[in-house]
C-alpha positions as CSV (number, residue, x, y, z in Angstrom):
1,X,-37.3,-32.4,4.9
2,X,-33.9,-32.1,3.3
3,X,-31.3,-30.5,5.4
4,X,-29.9,-27.1,4.2
5,X,-26.6,-27.4,2.5
6,X,-23.6,-27.2,4.8
7,X,-21.7,-23.9,4.8
8,X,-18.3,-24.2,3.1
9,X,-15.4,-24.8,5.4
10,X,-13.0,-21.9,5.7
11,X,-10.5,-23.4,3.3
12,X,-13.2,-23.8,0.7
13,X,-14.4,-20.3,1.3
14,X,-10.9,-19.0,0.8
15,X,-10.6,-21.1,-2.3
16,X,-13.8,-19.5,-3.7
17,X,-12.0,-16.2,-3.5
18,X,-9.2,-17.3,-5.8
19,X,-9.5,-14.3,-8.0
20,X,-7.3,-11.6,-6.5
21,X,-8.8,-8.2,-5.8
22,X,-7.8,-5.4,-8.1
23,X,-5.5,-3.8,-5.6
24,X,-3.6,-7.0,-4.7
25,X,0.0,-7.6,-5.7
26,X,0.4,-11.0,-7.4
27,X,3.7,-12.8,-7.9
28,X,4.6,-14.7,-11.0
29,X,3.2,-17.8,-9.2
30,X,-0.1,-16.1,-8.7
31,X,0.5,-15.7,-4.9
32,X,-1.2,-12.6,-3.5
33,X,1.3,-10.5,-1.4
34,X,-0.1,-8.6,1.5
35,X,1.4,-5.2,0.7
36,X,-0.1,-1.7,1.0
37,X,-0.2,0.5,-2.0
38,X,0.5,4.2,-1.5
39,X,-2.7,6.2,-1.5
40,X,-3.8,8.8,-4.1
41,X,-3.1,11.8,-1.7
42,X,0.4,10.7,-0.8
43,X,1.2,10.0,-4.4
44,X,0.0,13.5,-5.3
45,X,2.3,15.0,-2.6
46,X,5.2,12.9,-3.8
47,X,4.7,14.1,-7.4
48,X,4.5,17.7,-6.3
49,X,7.7,17.4,-4.4
50,X,9.5,15.8,-7.3
51,X,8.1,18.4,-9.8
52,X,9.2,21.2,-7.4
53,X,12.7,19.7,-7.4
54,X,12.6,19.5,-11.2
55,X,11.5,23.2,-11.5
56,X,14.4,24.2,-9.2
57,X,16.8,22.3,-11.4
58,X,15.3,24.0,-14.5
59,X,15.7,27.4,-12.9
60,X,19.3,26.8,-11.8
61,X,20.2,25.3,-15.2
62,X,18.6,28.3,-17.1
63,X,20.4,30.8,-15.0
64,X,23.7,29.0,-15.5
65,X,23.1,28.9,-19.3
66,X,22.2,32.6,-19.4
67,X,25.3,33.4,-17.4
68,X,27.6,31.4,-19.7
69,X,26.2,33.0,-22.8
70,X,26.4,36.5,-21.2
71,X,30.0,35.9,-20.3
72,X,30.9,34.7,-23.8
73,X,31.9,31.2,-22.5
74,X,29.5,29.6,-25.0
75,X,28.2,31.2,-28.2
76,X,24.6,32.5,-28.5
77,X,23.8,29.9,-31.1
78,X,24.1,27.1,-28.6
79,X,21.6,28.6,-26.2
80,X,18.6,26.9,-27.8
81,X,20.4,23.5,-27.9
82,X,21.4,23.9,-24.3
83,X,17.9,24.7,-23.3
84,X,16.6,21.5,-25.1
85,X,19.3,19.4,-23.4
86,X,18.4,20.9,-20.0
87,X,14.7,20.1,-20.4
88,X,15.4,16.6,-21.5
89,X,17.8,16.0,-18.7
90,X,15.4,17.3,-16.0
91,X,12.3,15.6,-17.3
92,X,13.7,12.3,-18.5
93,X,17.3,11.6,-17.7
94,X,17.4,12.7,-14.0
95,X,14.1,10.9,-13.0
96,X,15.2,7.7,-14.8
97,X,18.6,7.7,-13.3
98,X,17.4,8.5,-9.7
99,X,14.7,5.9,-9.9
100,X,16.9,3.2,-11.4
101,X,19.8,3.7,-8.9
102,X,17.5,3.9,-5.9
103,X,15.3,1.0,-6.9
104,X,12.1,3.0,-7.2
105,X,12.8,5.9,-4.8
106,X,12.8,9.6,-5.5
107,X,12.9,12.7,-3.3
108,X,9.1,12.9,-3.1
109,X,8.6,9.2,-2.5
110,X,11.3,9.2,0.2
111,X,9.4,12.0,1.9
112,X,6.1,10.1,2.0
113,X,7.4,6.6,2.4
114,X,6.8,5.0,-1.0
115,X,8.7,3.0,-3.6
116,X,7.9,2.1,-7.2
117,X,7.8,-1.7,-7.7
118,X,6.6,-4.0,-10.5
119,X,3.0,-5.1,-10.3
120,X,4.3,-8.6,-9.5
121,X,6.0,-7.3,-6.4
122,X,9.6,-7.3,-7.8
123,X,11.9,-4.3,-7.8
124,X,11.5,-1.9,-10.8
125,X,14.5,-1.4,-13.1
126,X,15.7,0.9,-15.9
127,X,13.0,0.0,-18.4
128,X,10.2,0.8,-16.0
129,X,11.9,4.0,-14.8
130,X,12.5,5.1,-18.4
131,X,8.9,4.5,-19.5
132,X,7.5,6.3,-16.5
133,X,9.8,9.3,-17.0
134,X,9.0,9.4,-20.8
135,X,5.2,9.3,-20.2
136,X,5.6,11.7,-17.3
137,X,6.6,14.4,-19.8
138,X,3.1,14.4,-21.1
139,X,1.0,13.5,-18.0
140,X,3.0,15.5,-15.4
141,X,4.8,18.3,-17.1
142,X,2.8,19.2,-20.2
143,X,-0.6,18.9,-18.3
144,X,0.7,20.0,-14.8
145,X,-0.2,16.6,-13.4
146,X,-3.8,16.7,-14.8
147,X,-3.7,13.4,-16.7
148,X,-1.9,11.7,-13.8
149,X,-4.5,12.9,-11.3
150,X,-7.5,11.8,-13.5
151,X,-6.0,8.3,-14.2
152,X,-4.9,7.9,-10.6
153,X,-8.4,8.6,-9.2
154,X,-9.8,5.7,-11.3
155,X,-7.2,3.0,-10.7
156,X,-7.3,0.8,-7.6
157,X,-3.7,1.5,-6.6
158,X,-3.6,5.2,-7.6
159,X,-1.5,4.3,-10.6
160,X,-0.8,7.0,-13.2
161,X,-0.6,6.4,-16.9
162,X,3.1,5.8,-16.8
163,X,2.6,3.1,-14.2
164,X,0.0,1.3,-16.3
165,X,2.3,1.3,-19.3
166,X,5.4,0.3,-17.3
167,X,3.5,-2.3,-15.2
168,X,4.4,-0.7,-11.9
169,X,2.7,0.6,-8.8
170,X,3.8,2.5,-5.7
171,X,3.8,0.7,-2.4
172,X,4.4,1.8,1.2
173,X,7.8,1.3,2.7
174,X,6.6,2.7,6.1
175,X,4.4,-0.1,7.4
176,X,1.7,0.3,10.0
177,X,2.7,-0.3,13.7
178,X,2.0,-3.8,15.0
179,X,-1.3,-4.2,16.7
180,X,-1.3,-4.3,20.6
181,X,-1.1,-7.6,22.3
182,X,-4.3,-9.5,22.9
183,X,-5.0,-12.4,25.3
184,X,-4.5,-15.9,23.8
185,X,-7.2,-18.2,22.4
186,X,-9.6,-19.3,25.1
187,X,-8.9,-22.8,26.3
188,X,-10.5,-25.5,24.2
189,X,-10.8,-23.3,21.0
190,X,-7.4,-23.9,19.6
191,X,-8.7,-26.3,16.9
192,X,-11.4,-23.8,16.0
193,X,-8.9,-21.0,15.7
194,X,-6.9,-22.9,13.2
195,X,-9.8,-23.0,10.7
196,X,-11.8,-20.0,11.7
197,X,-12.5,-17.3,9.1
198,X,-12.7,-13.8,10.6
199,X,-11.4,-11.9,7.6
200,X,-14.8,-10.3,6.9
201,X,-14.9,-8.5,10.3
202,X,-15.2,-4.8,9.7
203,X,-12.2,-2.8,11.1
204,X,-14.3,-0.6,13.4
205,X,-16.0,-3.7,14.9
206,X,-12.6,-5.4,15.3
207,X,-11.3,-2.2,17.1
208,X,-14.3,-2.3,19.5
209,X,-13.7,-6.0,20.2
210,X,-10.0,-5.4,21.0
211,X,-10.9,-2.4,23.2
212,X,-13.5,-4.6,25.1
213,X,-11.0,-7.5,25.6
214,X,-8.3,-5.1,27.0
215,X,-10.7,-3.4,29.4
216,X,-13.2,-6.1,30.3
217,X,-11.7,-6.7,33.7
218,X,-12.4,-3.1,34.8
219,X,-16.1,-3.3,33.9
220,X,-18.9,-4.1,36.3
221,X,-20.2,-7.7,35.8
222,X,-23.6,-6.5,34.5
223,X,-22.1,-3.9,32.1
224,X,-19.5,-6.5,31.0
225,X,-22.1,-9.0,30.1
226,X,-24.2,-6.5,28.3
227,X,-21.3,-5.2,26.2
228,X,-20.1,-8.7,25.4
229,X,-23.6,-9.7,24.3
230,X,-23.9,-6.7,22.0
231,X,-20.5,-7.3,20.5
232,X,-21.2,-11.0,20.0
233,X,-24.4,-10.3,18.2
234,X,-22.5,-8.0,15.8
235,X,-19.7,-10.5,15.4
236,X,-21.7,-13.6,14.6
237,X,-22.5,-12.7,10.9
238,X,-18.8,-12.3,10.1
239,X,-17.4,-15.5,11.8
240,X,-17.4,-18.9,10.3
241,X,-17.8,-21.5,11.7
242,X,-19.4,-20.2,14.8
243,X,-18.1,-21.9,18.0
244,X,-20.7,-23.1,20.6
245,X,-19.6,-20.7,23.3
246,X,-20.9,-17.9,25.4
247,X,-20.9,-14.3,24.1
248,X,-17.7,-13.1,25.9
249,X,-15.7,-16.2,24.9
250,X,-16.8,-15.7,21.3
251,X,-15.7,-12.0,21.3
252,X,-12.3,-12.9,23.0
253,X,-11.7,-15.8,20.5
254,X,-12.5,-13.8,17.4
255,X,-10.4,-10.8,18.6
256,X,-7.5,-13.1,19.3
257,X,-7.6,-14.8,15.9
258,X,-8.0,-11.5,14.1
259,X,-5.1,-9.9,16.0
260,X,-2.8,-13.0,15.4
261,X,-3.4,-12.9,11.7
262,X,-2.9,-9.1,11.5
263,X,0.3,-9.6,13.4
264,X,1.6,-12.2,10.9
265,X,0.5,-10.2,7.9
266,X,2.3,-7.1,9.2
267,X,5.4,-9.1,9.9
268,X,5.4,-10.3,6.3
269,X,4.8,-6.7,5.2
270,X,7.7,-5.4,7.3
271,X,10.0,-8.2,5.9
272,X,9.0,-7.3,2.4
273,X,9.7,-3.6,2.8
274,X,13.0,-4.4,4.5
275,X,14.0,-6.7,1.6
276,X,13.3,-4.0,-1.0
277,X,15.4,-1.5,1.1
278,X,18.2,-4.0,1.4
279,X,18.4,-4.4,-2.4
280,X,18.4,-0.7,-3.0
């Protein structure tokens, strides 16, 4: 009887996933960057803060214009022109200038820890800021954020219409804390760890594994073996290739590999956020 086809090695399995997910950031060399987009809720909060600041500027500017006309400093005929200039300045000029000079920041994004970047991961410039501000007049001001909210709910990185036209997205600059330390790879599994694929492990299962590894020494032997067996049974479908080891060793090895790769990914994420900040 013909033997079943061998399961693909981890490198081959990773190669089969060559198409990037919709929410990944790709460089010009088609390299996927491990960065975290800012979520829909935080983007909404950021927009509300920025629009509130804009409304405050409009109110201050209107009061100033009214006072100047009332005092006779400027003629009544210039009031309408001044109002148009004020609206254009608040809705287009100020957002474009702030976003360009701060390399993607604004008052709202500073508050929630976000930054506008190009979809290839590079820093956004004047052209992107101008397009976003111009489209924002329609989708943010004229519709009170309605169009931005509808579009953001149906795009993978909560991009609004201005982002789609400008080729930008909002990414986190406040990265997650590094995961707690985990014991090293069990002896004899170093070679397996170099090729193991544990990327499909669900986050909740990975958290249970890490909790078990940190507290295993405090468990009674029978309870320890029972918990390890249950975790190993849950882990096996998500690990490839499976090492020929006992249940607890499998859990410890998978937890260690997962933690090490999360650690490296978060270090790269921190370095990327720091590089964007340094160029601001």
